C-alpha angles and dihedrals in degrees: 000000000000122000126233095259086072096051090096090058097054105104120129112265119216088259104051124251107274094001121162109307091012097077107071120188129182131174120184122181120186127197135178116255109183110301092343134067115227132198097247101167122042129172126160142169124196135286084038110070135178118177106188143317117273127210099205106131110117092204104042105027095178097063117097119227114207122192116204112209129189113212094194100073117231124003108270138193112306096008114154121192128183122186128183123191121182130177121192125216113316092353120139133195144163118220127188142148130261092232147352116297114239121202109208128216113278133201105181115017142000143256121251138197124189117187130190120192121182122182124185127206115311095004123142126198136175119201107185109155123178116263128290116236117198113202126212111296096008127143121202132178126188130179125178123190118196129195112187137175116231093248096046127096126215123184105193120178134180127185121193127189126209090239138280098328090181088061092050094256118139115165092336094138119107102229140354113191115180126173135173129183133177137197143169119254089261091062096258108151116233103179147324125216127187143163132181122194120193100171094188092056098034125023110232092199096070122107112276093035118047095336091206098312116126106201126061127190121193112192120182122194119192108185139136112287098253090057092044093051090048091051094044093053091051098046113087121199117246134213122163141123094290108032147020120199136169143165136215141173122265121226123274092028088276098135146284142302119213121189128193129187124186145152098250135032099235095059090048093048090050092052090048091051093047087054090045093053091049088052093047092045092049098043102035106012097243128106120232111257121240115271120251108276093236092059 
């Protein structure tokens, strides 16, 4: 599924759209097994790779950590990726990526990622991938469709850089289109959030958009209202020389949205992990462990 803003970037690249090695597919299904959650269902197609679930959290030893890796390097012209994550009743999981996702320069087409997340009653999932870095002349489309039960919790985060600053790139990509929508199992729509950035037609650095900041984090928390109210009351807005961050409620009393902007990825990532630890502590009673120092 690709939206109309990408139609002008639909010419056929030299390596066809979704050719071998350019059409990644991943399906992960988690189920509760006693005190632990296990990765019960597991299907993958290169360049997307998952090797195994790891139980490496010192505070919550029963939660599986899954690292999604792309063997093909950066996303290139005509890449199409599809990911499905599902958690059965009372299951829990932490999903992340092995490294930042780089979006390479494109001449004809674009790169697209479609994600489908399904959480059953009482499930808990953290999706905290590493940042996305759009290169000069790149085009990236992402759409995430969430189906979540009223008693489940999903913490979903995305971090986007302005480009490769060390190469002198700052908002030099062609287009970034990001959408997230959520609904209940009966089809009742909860919310839809979307932003489109076209740096060459509308400067993202102006006041009211990025305001000079270069890194954006978009964190969506879907959780029962009592949990959302507790987290909202504990989360203070921030505005200083390095970061600006704020929180607001989503429609239909389904959760919260937390946004962070900063000048460097590490400070933004730190703010996202602080918020994620608050969420996990409030909902499950465990803090989020410190990230590995090399990440």
